[in-house]
N, C-alpha and C positions, 0 to 999 in steps of 0.2 A: 504494500500500500504506500502510495506517495502522500506525504503529509505536508500541509500548508497551514498558515495561521495569520492572524492580524496581531501585531504587537504595538503597545502604546500604553498610555495612562491618562484617562480611563479607556477601557475597551468593552465594558459590560454592555454598553448600549449598541455596539457595532452590529450592523446588518450584514457585514461581509461574509460570515459563515453561511447565511441563508442564500446570498447572491451566488457564491461560488458552488454551492450545492445544486442550485438550479442550472447554472452553466454546465456543470458536469452531467446532469440529467439530459439536458438538451443536446449535448455533443457526444454522449455515449462514453464519457470519461469516468474513471474510477479514482477517487481521491478522498482524503479526509481533511477537513478544514476547521480549525478551532480558534480560540482567543487566548492571548497571553498578556497578562498584566505585567508591565515592566516596572520594577522598583526604581526610584530616582537614581540616576547614574549607573543603572544595571543593564543597559541594553546589550552590550557585548556578551555579558554573562548569560542573558536570556536567550540569545541566539545560540550560544554554545550548548546550553542545556537542552534546547529544542532539538538540535541536531543529534546530540548524544542520546537522548531518550528515544528518538526515532530509530536510530541504529540498534540500540539495545533491544528494541521490540521486533527487530527484523524488518523494519520499514525504511523508507528513504525520506529525508527532509528535503522537499523540493524547493521551498522558498517561503517568503512571508511578505505580507503587506505591512507597512509601517505608518503609524499615525502619530499625532502629537504626544509627547514632545521629542520624538526620537528620530526625526527625519535627517537632521544634520549628523547624528551619531551613525545612522545607516550609511550615509555617504562616506564618512570616515572609515567605516568597516570595509566597504568595497574598495577603497583606495583608488587606484588608477583604472579599475575595471568598471567603467561607467559608460552609459549611453551618452550621446552628445547632449541631450536635453537635461540629463541628470548632472552632467559636468557643468553646464551653464548655470543651473539652479544652485548647485552646491548642496542639494538636498535630494534625498531618495525616499520614495514611498513603496518601492517594490524591490525585493532582493530575490535573486535566483541562486540556489545552491547547486553548483555543478558537481558532476560525479567525480571529478579530479580533486575535489575539495575546495575549489575556488568559489568566490562570491562575486556575482555581477549585480550592479545597481542600476536601476532605471527610475524615471519619474513619469508616471502616467497621469498625474493630476491635471496638468494643463490641457492635455488632449481631451480629457473628460469634461472639463469646464467649458472649453470652446465649443465642443459638440453640443453641450446642453444649452448654452446661450443661443447659438445660431440655429440648431436644428429643432430643439424642443421649445425654446421660448420664442423663436422666430425673430430674433434681433441680430442684425448684421453688425459686426464689430468694425468693418471697414468704414473709415471716416468718422467713427464715433469718438466722443469724449468719454474717457474711462477713468474711474477712480478706483484704485486698488488699495484697500485699507489693510495695513499690516506689513511687516518685513521679516516675519519668521519663516519657518520651513514651508508652510502652506502657501504663502504669498510667493516665495522664491520659486516654488515648483510650477506656478501657473504663469509667471510673468513672461517668459520666453514665448510660449504658445499664444498668449494674448497679443504680444507684439507682432508675431508672424501673421496675425489676422488683419494687420494694417489699420489700427485705429489712427485718427488724426492726432490725438493727444492722449497720453496716459500719465497720470500722476500717482506715484506711490506715496502714501501718507502713513506715518507711523508716530507713535507717542514719542519715540526717540528719533528725531529727524536724521541723525547720523547713520542709523541702521538702514533707513530708506535710501540714503545717498550711496551707501555701499552697493545695494542692489542695482540702483540706477547706473552706477559706474560699470558694474559687471555686465550689464545688458546694453551698454551704449552702442556697440557695433550692430547688434540685432536691431535696435531702434532705428539706427541710421539706414540700414538696408530696407527696413519697412517704411521709411519716410514718416516716422512717428516722432512727435515732440514728446520726449520722455523727461519727466521731472520728479524731484523728491520734495516732500514738505513734511513739516511736523503737523500733528493733528490740530494744534492750536492755531495754525495758519489757515485752516479750511474755513469755508463759508464767508469769505470776504468778497464775494461777487461771482466767483467761478462756479458754473453749474455743470453737471455731468449727465450724460445719457445713460450710462451703465455704471453702477456702483457695486463693487464686489467686496464683501467683508471676508477677509482672510485671516482675521484674528480669532482668538479663542474666547472672546467675550460672551458669545451666545452659549457656549458650552459651560462657561463658568456662571451663567445666570446674571451677568453684568448688563448694563445698559448699552444702547447703540453708541459706538464711539465717535460718531460724527453728527453735526447738526443737520436738520432736515433741509436747510437752505442749499445744501450741495446738490440736491435733486433737481434736474431739469424737468420741464413739463413732460409728463408721460414716461419718466425714467424707468428703467429696469433695475431693481435692487436685489442682488444675489447674495445669499448667505451660504457659505460652504458647509455649514451645519444643516441638519435635517431633523424632522420629528419635533418633539417638544422643545428641544434646544433652540430651534430656529423660530419658534412661534412669536417671541417678542420682536425680533427683527422684521418678520413678515407683517405683523400688526403695525409696526412703525411705518413701514413702506406704504401700506394701504391708507393709513391715517393721513399721509402727506401726498396722496395722489399718485403714487408710484405703483408699478406692478412688482409684487414680491415673488421671489423664486428661491426655494431652498436648495440644498446641495444634493438631493436624492439622485437627480439625473447625472450630476457629476460623479457621484459615488459609483453608480452602475457603469458609467462610461469608462472611468479609470480602471474599474475591476475587470471589464472586458479586455482592456489593454494588457493588464497583468496576466490574466488567464491565457491570452495568446502567447505571451512571452514564455510562460511556464510550460504550456501544453502543445504549442504549435498549432492550435485550432482557435479561430476567432468566433466566439459565440454571438448570437443575435441578441443585442442588449434591449431592443425595444419591448418584447413581450415580458422580459424580466422586470424592466422598469415599471410597466403597467401593473404587473402583479404586486410588486413591492409598494407602489403608490397606494393601491387598494388596501394592503395590509396596514400601512402606516396611518391612512385616513381612518380606518376602522378602529384602530387603537387610540386615536386622539380623543 
């Protein structure tokens, strides 16, 4: 049996085991997918334990998905064995454990987010004014693919402006190729006149039950407001978006989209994400 899991803290809420089980059913694959809670500073040990336990049981550890706050740790673990998009982000959400003992790191978050915005929400990123809130692993993972979609302007805003500036510097060449005006700001500088067509919350504020980290005046008329969280965690952000005339979108579509990318990397088979997203949406709505 090939074993996979999602690692992070927290992970009890994660729908990834259900998603990958459905992908396996739809593609005729056999695998086991679970959850692993990672202790603070314990990511490398958690990966070693997962691989060792699988081997002891006569199984193979095939890989893992990585969520907050471990995406930078995952990139460090993979070292130089990274996809181009993971290398650019400096953050990894998917690890593949190869049979020779090696570890390969990828980042599928951005592909999942762009697909969700353009295909599911029906909003073109080309020529849009985009605000990306946050400069951690989640934001780093999606910035490159967002730029590849050629928005007119993209602002990375973070509580600590210096962290946003680091991301902007790392992505300057990508922005230039895309013809995008890329800038960094501190959160306290937002709302001074500039409005955005698409606002993406890449912080953990929703997961922590904190308030929306930006003022409503950043929303342009008819804006799309996307939270990378989903389910109850995203409810506050979505309510904020609706209350200020924006269309709210949670991260469920992004979650399924990035999972399909991970599954293809591990299994060599690309599952159809659309029916799985529809089923999962029904389950989440029923539980709300």
